C-alpha positions in Angstrom: 0.0 0.0 0.0 2.9 2.4 0.7 3.9 2.3 -2.9 0.4 3.2 -4.1 0.3 6.1 -1.6 3.7 7.4 -2.7 2.7 7.4 -6.4 -0.6 9.3 -5.8 -0.9 13.1 -5.9 -1.1 14.7 -2.5 -4.7 15.5 -1.5 -6.0 17.8 1.2 -6.7 15.0 3.7 -5.9 14.1 7.3 -6.0 10.7 8.8 -6.9 8.9 12.0 -5.6 5.4 12.4 -5.5 2.9 15.3 -4.4 -0.6 15.8 -4.8 -3.0 18.8 -1.8 -4.2 20.7 -3.3 -7.7 20.5 -3.3 -7.7 16.7 -0.9 -9.8 14.6 2.4 -7.9 14.7 3.6 -8.9 11.2 0.4 -8.1 9.4 -1.7 -5.6 11.2 0.6 -3.7 13.5 3.7 -3.4 11.2 1.6 -2.6 8.1 -0.4 0.1 10.0 2.8 1.7 11.3 4.3 1.6 7.8 1.3 3.3 6.2 1.3 5.9 9.0 5.0 6.6 8.5 4.6 6.8 4.7 1.7 9.3 5.0 3.6 11.4 7.4 6.7 11.4 5.2 4.5 12.8 2.4 3.3 15.7 4.7 -0.1 14.3 5.8 -1.4 14.8 9.3 -1.9 11.4 10.9 -3.4 10.9 14.4 -2.3 7.4 15.3 -2.9 5.4 18.5 -2.6 1.9 19.9 -5.5 0.5 21.9 -5.5 -2.3 24.5 -7.5 -4.9 22.5 -7.6 -6.8 19.3 -9.8 -6.5 16.2 -13.3 -6.6 17.7 -16.5 -4.6 18.0 -15.7 -3.5 21.6 -12.6 -1.7 20.5 -14.3 -0.1 17.5 -16.9 1.4 19.8 -14.3 2.8 22.1 -12.2 4.4 19.4 -14.9 5.6 17.0 -15.5 8.9 19.0 -11.7 9.5 19.1 -11.5 9.1 15.4 -14.4 11.4 14.7 -13.1 14.1 17.0 -9.7 13.8 15.3 -11.1 14.2 11.8 -14.0 16.7 12.3 -13.1 18.3 15.6 -14.9 18.9 18.9 -17.4 21.7 19.2 -18.7 22.4 22.7 -21.9 24.4 22.3 -22.6 25.0 26.0 
């Protein structure tokens, strides 16, 4: 995937990525970190975090709000 990213024109995008510490290190963790590093080397903003779980619905529910806040921001209207 990094080769495809490098060969694409830069777009006005920002990214949120996460990966669980219980994921497969060779496939999920290393590939995710590689994509993050590639995006950052091309000047993209990447919010990246590890979470204490694997690839399951529980972890998605816990990190969805963080991802949305990262991408669209937080607006307190009190």
